[in-house]
N, C-alpha and C positions, 0 to 999 in steps of 0.2 A: 195231473193237475196239483198245483201248489194251494194245500190247507191255506187262506192265512190266519195267525195266530189274531188271539185276543187284541192286540193292537192292530192287530190287521182290518182293509180295504177293500172291496171288489167292486169298481166299475164295470155295469154290464154294459155296452153299446150292440149299436146295428150287428149285421150280420157275421152275428159270435162270437164277437169280439170283446178283448175285457183289459184290464189295467187288474196288479191283482198289488198292492203294497202290503208286506210282509215286520215292516216296521225297520229294518234293516236293506233289501229292496223292490225296486216299481219292474214288473217282469208285467208281458205285453203276451194275449193268448188271444192266440185264434180256432178257426172250427170249435167254438164251447168247451177251448180251455182241454182239447187236447192236442194242441201243440204251440210252448211257449218257442216267439218269435225273440223276444231282448227281454235282457233280464239288467239292469244298470242300479248303483249303489246309488240310496238318497243322496251318498254325498256330492253328488253330480250332476245333482239337480239346479239348472239355471233360472225357468222360465214357463213356466203355461201360455198361451192363448185361445180365448177362445170365441168360436168367432158362427156367426147365430145364419141359418141357411135358410134363401129367399128365393122366392122363386125369379122365372123370369121376367118376370114385370119387380123386382125386390120388396117385396111383400114377404112378410113372414110366411113361411110353410105353417102348414095345418095337416096335424100337428105340429108344433115347434124341433127343430134338429140345430144340433149346434155342432161344429165341428176344433174337433179339441187336438193341439199342437201342445207334444209334453215335452222341454226340451233337455236332454238329461246329457250324456256322454254321446249314446245316441236316443236319435227323432222317436217319439211315439205319437201315431194319431189315430182315435177312433174319431168316429160318430156318436152325440147320445141324443136324448129326448129331454128334457126337462123335469123330470126324476135325477137320469144320470148327470143332467148340470148338477145339481146338489150335490150329486156323489166325487164330481171333478174336486167342485169349490171345498168341502168337505178332506179330500184328498191334498190338494195344493196347502189349507190349510196345515195336516201335519208336516209335509214336507218342507215346512217352514220353520214347524214347533223343532224339529229334531236339526236341522242345523246351528237353528241358535245355543 
């Protein structure tokens, strides 16, 4: 697994998946960091979509969960909890600051 630098950030999702930002690229890992499935340069960042998962009747799940879709040169999807949602917001802020 790639170890994030001091400028890096790791967003840990459900089922052993994670997104790792190292300051230059964003990588998606499966199996608790054992298998890299995608890596994209920061310059290809387009947008992020975050949607709260709901129950069959439209109420938020307990504990709350969010589906994240990160659009770069490839799409990266991840399901996170409330703590992971804050990490995703921080990741997006860093991606947008690097592109400016």
